[in-house]
N, C-alpha and C positions, 0 to 999 in steps of 0.2 A: 039451521044454517048450512049452506052448501059452499064448500071451498074447492074450486077447480084446481087441477094440478097441471102445470106446464112441464111436460116431459114424462115419458112412460118407461124409462129405464129402471134399474133396480131401486133407486131412491124414490122415484115416482110410485113404483109398486108398493113399497113399504109405507109410504104416506097414504096411498089408497087403502091398504089393509087397515091402517090405524083409523081411518075415517069410518070403516065398517065396524070396527070394535067399539067406537065411540058413538054408536048409532043413536043412543038416547039424546046426545047433544048435537050431533052432526049427521047430515045426510051423506051417504057414500059419495065420494068425490068422483066426478067425471074427469077424464084425463085427455089432454090435448097432446098428440104425439105425431111425428112426421113419418114413422115407419110402421110397417105391419109386423105383427107377431113379436112385439117387444115384451119385456118382462111383466109390465103391468097388464097388458092385454092377455097374456097367458095365465095370469092369476085370476082373471075374470072381470077386470075393470071395464067400464063403458068407455070406449075410445072415440074421440073425434079426431080424424086423421087430417093433418094439415101442417103447413110450415108457419113458423112464427111471423114471417114476412107477408103472409097472406092476410092482410088486415081485415078484409071483409069476412073471411071465415073465422078468424080469431075473435072479431067483434061479435059474431053470432054465438060463438062459444061463451064469451063473457056474459051475454044476455041470459044464460042459463044458470049462472052462479052468483053468489053474494060477494065472493072475493076469490083470490087465487094464491097458490103457492108455486114455488119454482124448485125443480130438482137440481138445477145447475145454474151457474152464473153466466154461461156463455150464450146469452140470448140477445136478440136485437131489441134494445131498450126503446128506440124510437117507435118501432112497430107496436110494442106493448102499450106505450103511452097513447098512441093514436087509437088503438083498438079499445082500450079501457075508457078513454074519454076523461073529461075533467068535471063531470057533474055528480059523481058518486062520492059518498062520504065514508064508506066502509074502509077499514084499515087494509092495506095491501103491503107486500114486501117493499122495502126501501129501495127505490131505484137509484138513489145516491149510493147506497151500499153496494148495489149490483155494479154500478159503473166503476167504483173503486176496486171491487173484487176482481173484475174481469181485466184489469190492467195493473200488473204487478208494480210497475213504476209509479203509478198513482198511489198504490198501497204504501210503497216506501216513503213517498212524500207525505202522505197522511200520517204515518207513524212518526216521522221526523217532526212535522209541524205541531204534533200534539205531545211531544216530549216522551214518546214511547221508545223503549229500547229495541234497536235493530242494528244490523251490521252496516258499516260504511258502504257507500255506493256512489256511482255517478253514471249519467247517461252517456252512451256511445253514439256519436253522430257520424253520419256517412263520411265526413271529412277526416274524422279521427283514424279511419282505416288506412289513410295514405302514409301514416307514420306510426311505426310500432314502438317508438321510444317511450311514449306515455304509459302504454300497457306494460311494457317491459319493466319500467321503474316501479309501477304499482305492484307487479308480481313480486318483486324483491321486497318492497316496503310492507306489503300486506301478507307476505309469505303464502302466496296463492290467492286465487280469486275464482269466482263463478260468473260466467256471462249468461244472462237470461233474456229470453224473449219476454217482452212486457205483456203480450196478449196470447191467449190460447195455449198456455203451458200448464200442464197438470201431470201428476203422477211421475215426476221426474222428466217429463218430455219438455223440450224447449230450453234445456239447460246445457251449458258447455262448461264442464268442471276442469280447472287447471290447478291441482293441488301443489303444495310447495315442492314436492319431489320431482315434478314434471317440468321440463323446459317448454315454455309456450310455443306451440306451432302456429305462427301468425297467419300462415296461408289458410289453415283450417279455421282459425278464428274469423278471418275475413270472410270466408265462405259462409260460415254460420250466420254472421251479421247480415251479409248481403241477402241471404235467403229470407231472413226475418224482415228486412226492409221491403223485399218484393212482396211478402205476405202482408204488408202494411202494418207491421208491428215495430214499435220502438225497441231498442235494446239497451240494457244497462249492465254494468259490471259491479259486483259486490264483493266485499272482503271475504276470503275463505275463512269459515268458522270451524276450528278443530274441536267440535263439540264432544261432550261426554255421552250425551243421550239426547233424544228428541222426545218432547212431551206435547200433549194437546189438552185443551179444555173445551168441552161442549157446554154452552150456556143457553139460556132462553130468556127472551124479553117479551112481555105481553104488550098489547096495543096501548095499555095505560101506563107502561113504563115499569111494571114490576119485573124483578130479575130473579132468576134461579139458575143453578148450575149443578153439574155432576162432578164427581171427583176428577182430579188430574190423572191422565193416563200416560204411560210411556209407550211410544210406538217404535217398532223395529221395521226397517224398510228392506225390500229386495229390489235393487236397481231403481230406486226412487219411488217404488210402490209399497204402500203399507202392507206388511205381512202379518205382524202381530200387534195387538194393542192390549196392554195389561194395566191393572191398577198400579199407579206410581207409588212406590213405598219410600218413606223417609224424605218426602218432598213438601213438608208442611209450609215452609217459608215460601217456596216457589209457587205452591198452589195458591196461597194467599195473594201473592203478587200477580199471578195469572188472573185471579178473580178481579182484582182492581183494574187490570188492563182490559179485560172483557167488558166490565161495567162501563168503562170510559168509551170503548169502541161502540158498544150498543147505544149508548146515549148520544154520542156525537153523530152517528150515522142513522139514528132512529130505526135500528134494526127491529124486525118483527119475527118472532119465532126462534127456533133453534139455530145456533150458529157455532162455528168452531174457530179457535185461534191456535195455531201451531207454533211451537217454540223450539229453540235450541237451548240446552243447558251447557254453559261454557265450562271450561276447565276450572274456573274460579267459582263455579256453582251458581252463576247468575243466569237470568233468562234473557234471551234475545228473540224477538218475534221473527218468525220465518214468513208465514202467510196467514191469511184469514179466509174464511168461507162463510158467506151470509146465508147459510142453509143447513139442513141436516147433513151429517158428515160421517164418513166411514169410521172415524175414531170413536164415534158414539154408538156404534151398533151393539156394544155390550149391554146397553140399556134395555134391549128387547127381552133379555132373560135375567139380568142381574140388578134391575132397578124396578121400583114399584110401577113407574110409568116410563115408557120409552121416549127417546128424543122425538119420535114421530108423533106420539100422543101429545107431547107437550108443545110441539110445533103447531098442531091444529088447535089445541086448547088456548094458545096465546091469542087467537083471533077473537075470542069471545070472553075470556076470563080477565078481569081487571087484576085479580090477586091469585097467585099460585098457592097451592097447598105445598109447603116445604117438604112434606113427606114424599111427594111424588118423585123427588130427586134422590131419595135415599137408595143406597145400593147394598149389595152383599159386601162383606168385609174385604174380600179380594175377588177378582174376576179376570178373565182373559178371553180374547177373541182372536181367531185366526182367519185370514183370508185365503180362499182357494184361488190361486192365480194360474192363468194359462201357462203351461210349461213351454220352455224354449223349444223352438223347432216344431211346434204343433199348431196348425191352423185348420181346424175342422169342427164339425159338430161333436159335442161331448155329451154323453148320456148323464142323466141325473144320478148321483151316487145313491147307493142302497141305504146308507146310514141315515136314519130319519132325523138325527140331531143336526144334520147339515142343512142350513137354510140355502136353498139353491135358487139362482136367479132365472134359470130357464132361458139363457141367451142362445140365439140361433147358432152362433159360431164362437170358437175361442181363438185367441191369438196370444203370443207370448206376453205375459204380464197382465193380461186382462182379468179383471175381477169377475169371478164366476159364481161365488157363493161365500158363506162364512159359517163359523161355528163358535158357540159361546159356552163357557163353563164358569162356575163360580163356587165359592165356599165361604163359610163364616169363620174359618181358621186361617190366619195369615201364613202360617208355615206350610200350608197346602199349595201355595202359589207355584213353586217350582214343579210340583207334580201335575198341576193343572196345565201348565204350559207344555210340559213334555207329552202329556196325553194328546193334546191338540196337534203337536208336531208329528206324533206317531200316526194319527188319523190322516193328516195331510200327506205324509209320505206314502201311506198305503194307497191313498187315492191316486197319487202320482204314478205309483207302480202299476196300478190297474189300467192306466191309460196306455202303458207300453205293451200290455199283453195283446197278442194277436187275436 
C-alpha cells in the first residue's frame, strides 16, 4: 500500500520516515509539497512540487497512491475533494474532521453540541465592535477573556488574551477583530481559564473503528508554543476522562489515524477541551523513543489494520520531550546541532518561536522524571548559548 503525504514540513518528514521503516507493510510515501528544500525533501523523500489548489497536478499525484495523509489541517478541502474524486473506496482522512479543525469556532460548536466540556464563548460580529459595553461586562463577569481568530490560528498565533488583571484596550481589540475579518476569519471570545496545567492525549483510530491511545502528557508552553511535553503524573481520573472524550470525537468525526486533543486542567481538577488536531501532533513526539510504536507508525498502520496491537501504545514509565524553538530576535539559517540525540528538522530558516527540532528521554523509574526534564533543559540552554557565539 502506498499512502501519499500532503505536506513536506517536519510532520510530513516524520510520516515519510515511518513509511520507510514499515517497508514490509507500506511503500515509502511520496510527498506533495509547495516549497523546495523542505524538511521531508532534505531527509530524502520523493517530492512532487505543487500547490493544493492546483487540481490537475494534485490529481496526477493522487493517481500514484492508494490513499493520503495530511500533516496539517490548513488545506483547501474543496481542491482535495475535486482532485481525489468520488469513485475510490479506500479510507482517507476525515474531511469533516478537517473542516471542523481548521475553524476553531466550529470546534467550539461541535464540543458544545456533543456535551463535551469546554469554556464559555460567543461569536463577535462586526456590529458588536461599535459598542464596548458587552465585552466590558463579559470581562467583569468572566474575570478575563481570550479573543480568537476562528481560522489559521496555531501555536498561540491568532489569540488576543485579556486576563483579569488587565483593563481591556478596546481600540486594540477592535483592530484585532477587524484584521481577522479582512482575512475572512470569524472571531469569537471565550472565558479566560485560570488553569493549573495543560495536558494532551494522542489517540489513534483505524479505518475499521478500532481505537488506541498513548498516556496523557502534560505540556508546558513558551508564548503559546509547546516547549516541554512530559508524562502526566497523578492524572488517572483525567486520563480516563480524556480517553472517553477522544473516543467520542473520533467516532463522531470518523477520524482516521493519529489525532490529538488538548485540555486545560482547571483549579477544581476538571478537564476543559482547548483544541483538537486531526493529525499527528507535537505532543506525541515522545512516542518516537518512549513507545513501542510511534504516533507516525500508528497513523500509517491505521490505513490497513482493522485491529491494533495494544502493545504498540505501551510506553516507558516516564518520559519527556523538549522542543528547540527559534530564539527571540534571531531570523537566519541555523546549523544542525552536534548532539546526535537531537532530532533536527533541517528547516532553511529560523524565526522566533519556530519549531526547529526536538529531543526525547525516558526512564522506567518514576522518580527520575525531574532529572530527565532538567537534563533536557540544560541541553536546550547550551544550544541557545551556542547560537549567540560569534
